[in-house]
C-alpha positions as CSV (number, residue, x, y, z in Angstrom):
1,M,-23.8,-45.4,-31.4
2,K,-21.4,-44.6,-28.4
3,A,-21.2,-47.9,-26.9
4,L,-18.6,-50.7,-26.7
5,G,-20.5,-54.0,-27.4
6,I,-19.2,-56.9,-25.3
7,I,-20.7,-60.4,-26.2
8,T,-20.1,-62.9,-23.5
9,F,-20.2,-66.8,-23.3
10,E,-22.9,-69.1,-21.8
11,D,-22.1,-70.2,-18.1
12,N,-21.4,-73.9,-17.3
13,S,-24.9,-75.0,-16.8
14,A,-25.7,-74.4,-20.7
15,V,-24.9,-77.7,-22.5
16,I,-25.7,-78.5,-26.0
17,K,-24.9,-82.3,-25.7
18,G,-23.3,-83.7,-28.9
19,L,-22.6,-80.4,-30.5
20,D,-20.5,-78.4,-28.2
21,D,-17.6,-81.0,-28.1
22,P,-15.8,-79.7,-31.1
23,R,-16.6,-76.2,-30.9
24,P,-18.1,-73.4,-28.6
25,V,-21.8,-72.8,-28.4
26,P,-21.9,-69.8,-30.2
27,A,-20.3,-71.5,-33.2
28,I,-23.0,-74.1,-33.5
29,A,-24.7,-74.4,-36.8
30,F,-28.2,-72.8,-36.8
31,L,-31.1,-72.8,-39.0
32,G,-29.1,-74.4,-42.1
33,R,-26.8,-71.1,-42.8
34,Y,-26.3,-69.2,-39.4
35,R,-24.1,-69.5,-36.2
36,I,-25.8,-68.9,-32.9
37,I,-23.9,-66.0,-32.3
38,D,-25.0,-64.2,-35.5
39,F,-28.1,-62.8,-34.1
40,V,-26.6,-61.1,-31.2
41,L,-23.6,-59.8,-33.3
42,S,-25.9,-58.5,-36.0
43,N,-28.3,-56.9,-33.2
44,M,-25.2,-54.9,-32.2
45,T,-23.9,-54.0,-35.9
46,N,-27.5,-53.1,-36.9
47,S,-27.7,-50.9,-33.7
48,G,-24.5,-48.9,-34.9
49,I,-21.9,-50.5,-32.7
50,D,-18.8,-50.5,-34.5
51,N,-16.3,-52.0,-31.7
52,V,-17.6,-55.4,-30.5
53,Q,-15.6,-57.8,-28.0
54,V,-16.7,-61.5,-28.7
55,Y,-15.4,-63.3,-25.4
56,C,-14.6,-67.0,-26.0
57,K,-14.9,-69.6,-23.3
58,E,-12.7,-72.5,-25.0
59,K,-11.9,-73.9,-28.6
60,P,-11.9,-70.5,-30.2
61,R,-10.8,-71.7,-33.7
62,N,-14.2,-72.5,-35.0
63,L,-15.4,-69.2,-33.8
64,I,-12.5,-67.0,-35.0
65,E,-12.8,-68.6,-38.4
66,H,-16.4,-67.8,-38.7
67,L,-16.3,-64.2,-37.6
68,G,-12.9,-63.4,-39.5
69,S,-12.2,-59.6,-39.5
70,G,-16.1,-58.8,-38.9
71,T,-16.7,-57.5,-42.4
72,N,-19.2,-60.2,-42.9
73,Y,-21.1,-58.2,-40.2
74,N,-20.9,-54.6,-41.5
75,I,-17.9,-53.7,-39.2
76,N,-15.8,-51.2,-41.1
77,S,-12.0,-51.7,-40.0
78,K,-11.5,-48.1,-40.5
79,R,-13.6,-46.9,-38.0
80,G,-14.6,-50.2,-35.8
81,K,-12.9,-53.6,-34.7
82,L,-14.5,-57.0,-33.9
83,R,-12.1,-58.7,-31.1
84,V,-12.3,-62.5,-30.6
85,L,-11.1,-62.5,-27.0
86,Y,-10.3,-65.6,-24.5
87,G,-8.4,-66.3,-21.4
88,E,-4.9,-67.3,-22.1
89,K,-4.3,-68.3,-18.7
90,T,-4.9,-72.1,-18.0
91,F,-7.6,-72.6,-15.5
92,T,-7.3,-75.3,-12.9
93,S,-10.8,-76.2,-13.1
94,P,-14.0,-74.9,-15.6
95,I,-15.6,-73.5,-12.8
96,Y,-13.1,-70.9,-12.6
97,N,-13.5,-70.2,-16.5
98,T,-16.1,-67.4,-15.8
99,D,-16.9,-64.5,-18.1
100,V,-15.5,-62.2,-15.2
101,Q,-12.0,-63.8,-15.1
102,N,-11.8,-63.5,-19.0
103,I,-13.1,-59.8,-18.8
104,L,-10.3,-59.0,-16.3
105,L,-7.5,-60.8,-18.2
106,N,-8.5,-58.5,-21.2
107,R,-9.1,-55.5,-19.4
108,Q,-6.7,-53.3,-21.1
109,Y,-9.0,-53.5,-24.5
110,I,-12.1,-52.1,-22.5
111,E,-10.1,-49.4,-20.8
112,E,-8.6,-48.4,-24.3
113,D,-12.3,-47.9,-25.8
114,K,-13.3,-44.4,-25.9
115,N,-16.9,-45.4,-25.7
116,E,-18.5,-44.0,-22.6
117,Y,-21.2,-46.8,-22.3
118,I,-21.0,-50.6,-22.3
119,I,-23.7,-52.9,-23.8
120,M,-23.1,-56.5,-22.6
121,A,-25.1,-59.6,-24.0
122,P,-24.4,-63.2,-24.0
123,S,-24.0,-65.2,-27.2
124,Y,-26.8,-67.7,-26.6
125,F,-29.8,-65.9,-26.5
126,I,-31.5,-65.4,-30.2
127,Y,-33.9,-62.0,-30.9
128,S,-33.9,-58.9,-32.6
129,L,-33.4,-55.8,-30.8
130,D,-32.2,-52.1,-31.7
131,Y,-30.0,-51.4,-28.8
132,N,-30.4,-47.6,-29.3
133,Y,-33.7,-47.6,-27.8
134,V,-32.5,-49.6,-24.7
135,L,-29.4,-47.2,-24.3
136,D,-31.8,-44.1,-24.7
137,A,-34.4,-45.6,-22.0
138,H,-31.3,-46.3,-19.7
139,K,-30.1,-42.4,-20.2
140,E,-33.6,-41.2,-19.5
141,S,-34.0,-43.4,-16.5
142,G,-30.9,-42.4,-14.5
143,A,-30.4,-45.8,-13.7
144,D,-26.9,-47.1,-12.9
145,I,-27.6,-50.4,-14.9
146,T,-30.6,-51.3,-17.2
147,M,-31.5,-55.3,-17.6
148,V,-33.1,-56.5,-20.6
149,Y,-36.0,-59.1,-20.1
150,T,-38.6,-60.7,-21.8
151,Q,-42.2,-61.8,-20.5
152,V,-43.1,-65.3,-21.3
153,D,-45.8,-67.7,-20.5
154,T,-43.7,-70.9,-21.4
155,A,-41.6,-70.7,-18.7
156,K,-42.7,-74.0,-17.4
157,E,-41.2,-75.8,-20.3
158,S,-38.7,-73.2,-21.8
159,F,-35.8,-71.2,-20.3
160,I,-35.3,-73.7,-17.7
161,G,-32.0,-72.4,-15.6
162,C,-32.4,-68.7,-17.1
163,D,-32.2,-66.0,-14.4
164,V,-35.8,-64.6,-14.1
165,I,-36.7,-61.1,-12.3
166,T,-39.4,-59.3,-10.9
167,T,-39.7,-55.4,-11.2
168,D,-41.9,-52.8,-9.4
169,R,-44.4,-50.5,-11.1
170,D,-41.3,-47.9,-11.6
171,K,-39.4,-50.8,-13.7
172,N,-36.9,-51.4,-10.7
173,V,-35.4,-54.8,-10.8
174,T,-36.5,-56.1,-7.1
175,S,-35.4,-59.6,-7.0
176,I,-33.7,-62.2,-9.3
177,D,-33.8,-66.3,-9.1
178,K,-33.4,-69.2,-11.6
179,N,-36.1,-70.3,-13.7
180,R,-37.1,-74.0,-12.2
181,G,-40.2,-74.4,-14.3
182,T,-42.8,-74.1,-11.5
183,A,-44.7,-71.4,-13.1
184,K,-45.5,-70.4,-16.6
185,D,-45.4,-66.6,-16.6
186,K,-42.0,-65.2,-15.6
187,K,-40.0,-62.5,-16.8
188,V,-36.6,-63.8,-18.5
189,S,-33.7,-62.0,-18.1
190,L,-31.5,-61.9,-21.4
191,E,-28.5,-61.3,-19.3
192,C,-28.0,-58.3,-21.5
193,Y,-27.1,-55.1,-19.6
194,V,-26.4,-51.4,-20.3
195,M,-24.3,-49.4,-18.0
196,T,-21.1,-47.1,-18.0
197,K,-18.1,-48.3,-18.6
198,A,-16.9,-47.0,-15.2
199,V,-19.6,-49.0,-13.4
200,F,-19.0,-52.0,-15.3
201,L,-15.3,-52.3,-14.4
202,K,-16.0,-51.3,-10.8
203,L,-18.5,-54.5,-10.6
204,V,-16.1,-56.6,-12.5
205,E,-13.4,-56.0,-9.9
206,E,-15.9,-56.5,-7.0
207,A,-17.1,-59.8,-8.5
208,K,-13.4,-60.9,-8.6
209,K,-12.6,-59.6,-4.9
210,T,-16.1,-61.7,-3.8
211,S,-15.1,-64.9,-5.4
212,E,-13.3,-66.5,-7.8
213,I,-15.9,-68.3,-9.2
214,Y,-18.2,-65.5,-9.6
215,W,-19.9,-64.5,-13.1
216,F,-21.0,-61.1,-13.9
217,K,-24.7,-61.9,-13.1
218,N,-23.8,-63.1,-9.5
219,I,-22.6,-59.7,-8.8
220,L,-25.7,-58.1,-10.1
221,A,-27.7,-60.6,-7.8
222,D,-25.7,-59.1,-4.9
223,Y,-27.0,-55.6,-5.6
224,I,-30.7,-56.9,-6.6
225,S,-31.3,-58.9,-3.5
226,G,-28.1,-59.8,-1.7
227,P,-25.9,-57.9,0.6
228,E,-25.4,-54.8,-1.3
229,A,-29.2,-54.5,-2.4
230,G,-30.3,-50.8,-2.7
231,K,-26.8,-49.4,-3.6
232,L,-27.4,-49.0,-7.4
233,V,-30.5,-48.5,-9.4
234,I,-31.3,-51.6,-11.6
235,K,-34.1,-50.9,-14.1
236,G,-35.5,-53.3,-16.4
237,Y,-36.3,-53.0,-20.1
238,A,-39.2,-55.4,-21.7
239,V,-38.7,-56.8,-25.0
240,K,-41.6,-58.0,-27.3
241,G,-41.3,-60.8,-30.0
242,F,-39.5,-63.9,-30.5
243,V,-36.9,-64.9,-28.0
244,A,-35.0,-68.2,-27.2
245,C,-32.1,-69.2,-25.1
246,I,-30.2,-72.2,-26.6
247,N,-29.0,-73.7,-23.3
248,S,-29.4,-77.4,-24.1
249,L,-29.7,-79.8,-26.9
250,Q,-33.6,-80.0,-26.5
251,E,-33.9,-76.2,-26.6
252,Y,-31.5,-76.1,-29.9
253,Y,-34.0,-78.8,-31.4
254,K,-37.4,-77.1,-30.0
255,V,-36.2,-73.7,-31.1
256,S,-35.0,-74.5,-34.7
257,M,-38.1,-76.7,-35.3
258,S,-40.3,-73.8,-34.3
259,L,-38.8,-71.3,-36.9
260,R,-39.7,-73.6,-39.7
261,D,-43.2,-71.7,-39.4
262,R,-43.1,-68.5,-41.0
263,S,-45.3,-66.5,-38.4
264,T,-42.8,-67.5,-35.6
265,A,-39.9,-66.7,-37.8
266,S,-41.5,-63.3,-38.5
267,G,-40.7,-62.2,-35.0
268,L,-37.2,-62.7,-35.1
269,F,-36.3,-61.8,-39.0
270,K,-37.7,-58.4,-39.6
271,A,-37.5,-56.2,-42.6
272,G,-34.6,-53.9,-42.6
273,W,-32.6,-56.0,-39.7
274,P,-30.4,-58.4,-41.6
275,V,-29.2,-61.3,-39.9
276,Y,-25.5,-61.4,-41.0
277,T,-23.4,-64.5,-41.3
278,Q,-20.6,-65.8,-43.1
279,T,-21.3,-65.6,-46.8
280,N,-21.0,-68.6,-49.3
281,D,-21.5,-68.2,-52.9
282,S,-22.4,-71.7,-53.6
283,E,-25.0,-73.1,-56.4
284,P,-28.4,-73.7,-55.7
285,T,-29.8,-76.8,-54.3
286,F,-30.4,-79.6,-56.7
287,Y,-33.8,-81.5,-56.3
288,S,-34.0,-84.7,-58.6
289,E,-37.3,-85.6,-60.5
290,N,-38.2,-88.1,-57.4
291,S,-37.3,-85.8,-54.4
292,K,-40.0,-84.6,-52.1
293,V,-39.6,-81.7,-49.7
294,T,-42.2,-80.6,-47.2
295,G,-42.5,-78.2,-44.3
296,S,-38.7,-77.5,-44.2
297,I,-36.0,-75.0,-44.5
298,V,-33.4,-75.8,-47.2
299,A,-30.1,-74.0,-47.8
300,N,-28.0,-73.9,-50.7
301,G,-25.3,-75.7,-52.3
302,S,-27.1,-79.2,-51.6
303,S,-28.4,-82.1,-53.2
304,I,-31.8,-84.1,-52.4
305,K,-32.9,-87.0,-54.1
306,G,-35.0,-88.6,-51.4
307,T,-37.9,-87.2,-49.2
308,V,-37.5,-84.2,-46.5
309,K,-40.3,-83.6,-44.1
310,N,-40.5,-81.2,-41.4
311,S,-36.7,-80.7,-41.4
312,I,-33.8,-78.4,-41.6
313,I,-31.2,-78.9,-44.4
314,S,-27.8,-77.0,-44.0
315,R,-25.5,-76.2,-46.9
316,G,-23.8,-78.7,-48.8
317,V,-25.8,-81.8,-47.8
318,T,-26.4,-84.8,-49.8
319,I,-29.7,-86.9,-49.1
320,G,-29.5,-89.9,-51.3
321,E,-32.2,-91.6,-53.5
322,G,-35.1,-93.2,-51.6
323,A,-33.7,-91.7,-48.2
324,V,-36.4,-90.2,-45.8
325,V,-35.2,-87.5,-43.3
326,E,-38.2,-86.2,-41.1
327,N,-38.1,-84.1,-38.0
328,S,-34.3,-83.8,-38.3
329,I,-31.6,-81.1,-38.3
330,I,-28.8,-82.0,-40.8
331,L,-25.8,-79.7,-40.2
332,P,-23.4,-78.4,-43.2
333,H,-21.7,-81.1,-45.7
334,S,-23.2,-84.1,-44.2
335,Y,-24.1,-87.5,-46.2
336,I,-27.2,-89.4,-46.0
337,G,-26.9,-92.3,-48.1
338,A,-29.6,-93.9,-50.2
339,G,-32.3,-95.9,-48.4
340,S,-31.6,-94.2,-45.0
341,E,-34.5,-93.1,-42.8
342,L,-34.0,-90.3,-40.1
343,N,-36.6,-89.3,-37.6
344,C,-35.7,-86.7,-34.9
345,V,-32.1,-86.9,-35.8
346,V,-29.4,-84.0,-35.4
347,V,-26.8,-84.9,-37.7
348,D,-23.5,-82.9,-37.2
349,K,-20.8,-81.5,-39.9
350,Y,-19.3,-83.9,-42.2
351,A,-21.1,-87.0,-40.9
352,H,-21.7,-89.9,-43.6
353,I,-24.7,-92.4,-43.0
354,H,-24.7,-94.8,-45.5
355,H,-24.8,-98.4,-43.7
356,M,-27.6,-97.7,-41.4
357,K,-31.2,-98.0,-42.3
358,K,-32.8,-96.2,-39.7
359,L,-32.0,-93.9,-37.1
360,A,-34.5,-92.5,-34.7
361,G,-34.6,-90.1,-31.3
362,T,-37.7,-88.3,-30.2
363,P,-38.7,-84.7,-30.0
364,D,-37.8,-84.4,-26.3
365,D,-34.5,-86.5,-26.7
366,P,-33.2,-86.2,-30.4
367,L,-30.2,-88.6,-31.3
368,V,-26.9,-87.0,-32.1
369,I,-24.5,-88.2,-34.8
370,E,-21.2,-86.7,-34.1
371,R,-19.4,-84.5,-36.2
372,K,-17.2,-86.7,-38.7
373,A,-18.9,-90.0,-37.9
374,N,-18.8,-92.8,-40.2
375,I,-22.1,-94.9,-40.0
């Protein structure tokens, strides 16, 4: 595929409270064996994009360790390259740490790339999509920019804070706004854009000149319904199937729990479209004679001697004798001691719970046990 893939980071409104302190959002563990970034990166590599740039807002170590050289994502280093890029400049405030600023600080790598087209997408949207279809539609339409969106009827309770658009009968994007949960039917922008490299660099430069705190989607808004409206042809491209935006702890929990259902998961995990991740050749999970597991996703390398209901158990987790884990997400290498009871709890990596009998949150406000906590 003749395109450079650019994976950007989430804006400052996206906060996964309790989980994004020690690592960036794209590096947060998801569904037992993945990281959030794995889905958009797999979409790119499955689409035949060999050159991918991943931008990291802060704390890049976890992301760099997870992505490695890209071989786990089927990127052949002889013909392609995966780069993890971040602004080495110190920003005086987080509001200046935008995708535009980071792209300009690493502009050299974009200018050196020989691909004519850019496919830009953020890491915190989760969906399955062959970008070849989007690029073909973009070329056929003659648009300057193609925006990928999904039509939803759940906008009152999901995708809060995301961009929503309107389109006319010719698929032209006519307005862009924020989803404030006031209506159920909306066209949610996936913040995925297709354009030539020349258009992309022009817009990045304009964003910088317009405001030091502009994001790329802000300059797009200027061309859709702002002072530059009508100067570029911007078309919408609709995506069907499962789409989620992990922009809050509540969405992280809700989306994770929804994917325990096979019919829901089938809209994301599709035959012939693998979701790549860092491999882990550990032993199968051990289930004791007295263990009981129902309605759950369980990864390999764990030891379960208690009861697990409607939960997600990641790699290398220990659940002791008589422990009850219900409606919870246990991240890798955590320890749940004998007799503990957890309900609506998210346990971060390497946490030990062994002196606490009961811990509970709610589906709307899950309790988070921090990384390496000893409780």
